[in-house]
Legacy VTK file of the C-alpha trace (Angstrom):
# vtk DataFile Version 3.0
C-alpha trace
ASCII
DATASET POLYDATA
POINTS 243 float
113.404 110.029 74.784
113.184 106.965 72.550
109.659 106.128 71.444
108.457 102.538 71.732
107.746 100.931 68.353
104.728 98.623 68.373
103.506 96.111 65.807
99.789 95.285 65.841
98.896 91.867 64.411
95.114 91.782 64.137
92.914 90.501 61.291
89.770 92.359 62.392
90.199 95.735 60.728
87.883 97.686 63.030
89.629 96.323 66.142
93.020 97.096 64.613
91.982 100.661 63.763
90.701 101.212 67.293
93.963 99.942 68.787
96.056 102.067 66.457
94.027 105.126 67.423
94.556 104.463 71.152
98.270 103.750 70.717
98.840 106.832 68.588
97.159 109.067 71.172
99.407 107.522 73.839
102.476 108.557 71.863
103.742 105.174 70.677
105.251 104.658 67.224
103.284 102.216 65.067
104.733 99.906 62.442
102.453 99.002 59.509
99.597 96.786 60.658
99.824 93.056 59.995
96.739 91.002 59.170
98.317 87.634 59.893
101.418 85.516 60.472
103.049 86.075 57.077
102.445 89.837 57.132
104.030 90.077 60.564
107.121 88.095 59.558
107.566 90.204 56.422
107.471 93.389 58.493
109.844 92.091 61.159
112.347 90.958 58.561
112.859 94.641 57.720
112.331 96.349 61.097
112.096 94.863 64.575
109.453 96.325 66.911
109.952 96.820 70.627
106.662 95.071 71.373
104.047 93.094 69.467
100.306 93.061 70.153
99.012 89.847 68.593
95.530 88.377 68.318
95.516 84.681 69.273
92.943 83.690 66.650
94.417 84.959 63.411
92.921 83.766 60.139
95.071 81.489 58.011
96.959 78.284 58.663
99.145 79.798 61.394
97.666 81.398 64.483
98.830 83.999 66.943
100.232 81.152 69.043
102.537 80.201 66.168
103.644 83.794 65.794
104.233 84.106 69.540
106.547 81.097 69.484
108.529 82.687 66.653
108.706 86.010 68.496
110.101 84.240 71.549
112.560 81.929 69.772
113.808 84.007 66.833
113.129 87.689 67.345
113.387 87.843 71.169
110.633 90.459 71.237
108.080 90.756 74.063
104.452 90.277 73.048
100.995 90.705 74.500
98.112 88.481 73.453
94.866 90.163 72.417
91.856 87.862 72.454
88.101 87.584 72.860
88.537 84.306 74.733
89.470 83.784 78.373
88.515 80.122 78.754
90.928 77.815 80.555
92.125 75.952 77.449
92.921 79.151 75.530
94.697 80.704 78.523
96.762 77.555 79.153
97.777 77.251 75.499
98.710 80.929 75.345
100.577 80.827 78.661
102.863 78.085 77.357
104.477 80.630 75.014
105.343 82.907 77.975
103.599 86.106 76.837
104.345 89.420 78.503
100.644 90.104 78.887
97.123 88.952 78.057
94.320 91.387 77.229
90.716 90.269 76.807
88.542 92.266 74.412
86.997 94.717 74.912
89.573 96.760 76.811
90.127 100.483 77.276
93.173 102.654 76.682
94.228 102.554 80.338
94.290 98.742 80.338
96.272 98.772 77.103
98.766 101.365 78.361
99.321 99.506 81.630
99.871 96.167 79.890
102.394 97.693 77.480
104.442 99.492 80.118
104.558 96.482 82.443
105.570 94.224 79.548
108.392 96.569 78.566
109.576 96.871 82.163
109.612 93.108 82.683
111.446 92.566 79.402
114.103 95.083 80.417
114.426 93.475 83.849
115.038 90.066 82.277
117.922 91.362 80.184
116.200 93.001 77.255
117.146 96.494 76.171
116.242 98.985 78.898
113.946 101.830 77.962
113.507 105.175 79.667
109.745 104.542 79.884
110.415 101.553 82.142
112.274 103.438 84.829
109.179 104.274 86.839
108.068 100.650 87.152
111.127 99.102 88.778
113.835 100.454 91.057
116.676 98.744 92.865
114.907 98.013 96.155
111.247 98.123 95.098
108.675 96.969 92.587
105.541 98.706 91.371
102.365 96.635 91.650
99.229 97.483 89.642
96.060 98.053 91.669
93.031 99.053 89.605
94.411 101.877 87.429
97.398 102.837 89.587
100.803 101.450 90.473
101.728 101.096 94.143
105.371 101.103 95.186
106.224 98.056 97.298
109.624 97.699 98.930
111.000 94.227 98.336
112.130 94.010 101.968
108.498 94.604 103.082
107.173 91.535 101.274
106.247 88.838 103.805
105.283 86.046 101.445
103.999 85.197 97.965
100.999 82.952 97.529
100.096 81.261 94.260
96.496 80.603 93.251
95.768 79.310 89.750
97.083 81.906 87.246
97.469 84.605 89.882
99.842 85.383 92.696
99.248 87.315 95.898
101.990 89.597 97.202
101.480 89.924 100.942
103.144 92.697 102.927
102.607 94.093 106.411
100.713 96.990 104.820
98.503 95.160 102.379
97.837 92.363 99.912
98.159 92.723 96.134
97.169 90.377 93.326
99.122 90.050 90.073
99.049 87.732 87.087
102.449 86.099 87.391
104.197 82.834 88.121
106.668 82.366 90.959
109.470 81.874 88.428
108.782 85.088 86.518
108.385 87.142 89.671
111.578 85.861 91.309
113.569 86.875 88.244
112.897 90.508 89.220
113.707 90.377 92.942
116.724 89.248 95.021
116.398 85.459 95.150
118.625 85.130 98.227
115.929 86.853 100.304
113.110 84.467 99.347
112.644 80.703 99.509
109.873 78.353 98.430
108.409 76.396 101.356
105.372 74.877 99.644
104.047 74.541 96.102
101.791 77.531 96.820
104.062 79.640 99.049
107.345 81.526 98.822
108.399 83.416 101.947
110.755 86.236 102.796
113.170 84.357 105.022
113.810 87.507 107.081
110.128 87.622 108.092
109.931 84.112 109.581
109.052 84.349 113.287
108.932 80.647 114.179
108.691 77.237 112.532
108.128 73.568 113.218
108.573 70.416 111.166
105.404 71.143 109.164
104.726 74.886 109.228
106.155 78.326 109.869
104.729 81.559 111.200
104.860 85.056 109.695
102.775 87.897 111.177
100.389 85.442 112.800
99.882 83.518 109.560
100.551 79.761 109.582
102.238 78.782 106.322
102.709 75.101 105.447
106.230 73.716 105.122
106.233 70.790 102.713
108.555 67.805 102.860
110.016 68.613 99.450
111.029 72.114 100.555
112.016 71.419 104.164
115.694 70.606 103.578
116.319 73.764 101.560
114.493 75.848 104.150
116.452 74.401 107.087
119.717 74.952 105.230
118.921 78.662 104.949
117.779 79.166 108.545
120.270 79.968 111.313
119.429 77.560 114.108
120.803 76.839 117.558
120.503 73.096 118.138
LINES 1 244
243 0 1 2 3 4 5 6 7 8 9 10 11 12 13 14 15 16 17 18 19 20 21 22 23 24 25 26 27 28 29 30 31 32 33 34 35 36 37 38 39 40 41 42 43 44 45 46 47 48 49 50 51 52 53 54 55 56 57 58 59 60 61 62 63 64 65 66 67 68 69 70 71 72 73 74 75 76 77 78 79 80 81 82 83 84 85 86 87 88 89 90 91 92 93 94 95 96 97 98 99 100 101 102 103 104 105 106 107 108 109 110 111 112 113 114 115 116 117 118 119 120 121 122 123 124 125 126 127 128 129 130 131 132 133 134 135 136 137 138 139 140 141 142 143 144 145 146 147 148 149 150 151 152 153 154 155 156 157 158 159 160 161 162 163 164 165 166 167 168 169 170 171 172 173 174 175 176 177 178 179 180 181 182 183 184 185 186 187 188 189 190 191 192 193 194 195 196 197 198 199 200 201 202 203 204 205 206 207 208 209 210 211 212 213 214 215 216 217 218 219 220 221 222 223 224 225 226 227 228 229 230 231 232 233 234 235 236 237 238 239 240 241 242
């Protein structure tokens, strides 16, 4: 089995040592640590990691945000932000670079492991190189959703609707409701798009679950979901109706 190679970019030595210790015990392969932007680029010019863990607030003229943009545009490597800050401005700035994850210090080894494996699985699903470690997180007809410290298998056909709220998204099924940190766009890249349609800025529905609808709303499992004017034409074009 191929071992995932990880690059840690962190200018706080004690934090970096703690992360390296956790990652080593998990079985990952570590590239030499980088203290900043230039160190990271020098390392990646000789060997490309499978994943980068990067602190947002690196010392020097270029920050972790700058490095993230380079990782996305040049190296095509997934990355997870590590930060002590979770304020709205920092999160919004970081989110613009499309990270594969966002970990707020302090975190434990289980949080770190989960973030890494989900990031690798999502990268593989979007066309990156598939890894054997990802196989348990995504299968043809299902997705695995994190709840606390576990992953729950959810069949895509069981999803009733998706509901967006700030930086989170609710996945609602007949069996339960799960919350994930994802955008509609990122999530739909991993599921069959022909089965789902956006009906409102905050709602995407499984078209096979729609029980009834009117000019302004639709019904799924007793839930009234708004149907916006901007989405109505697309929705009606997908629905089989008898006029």
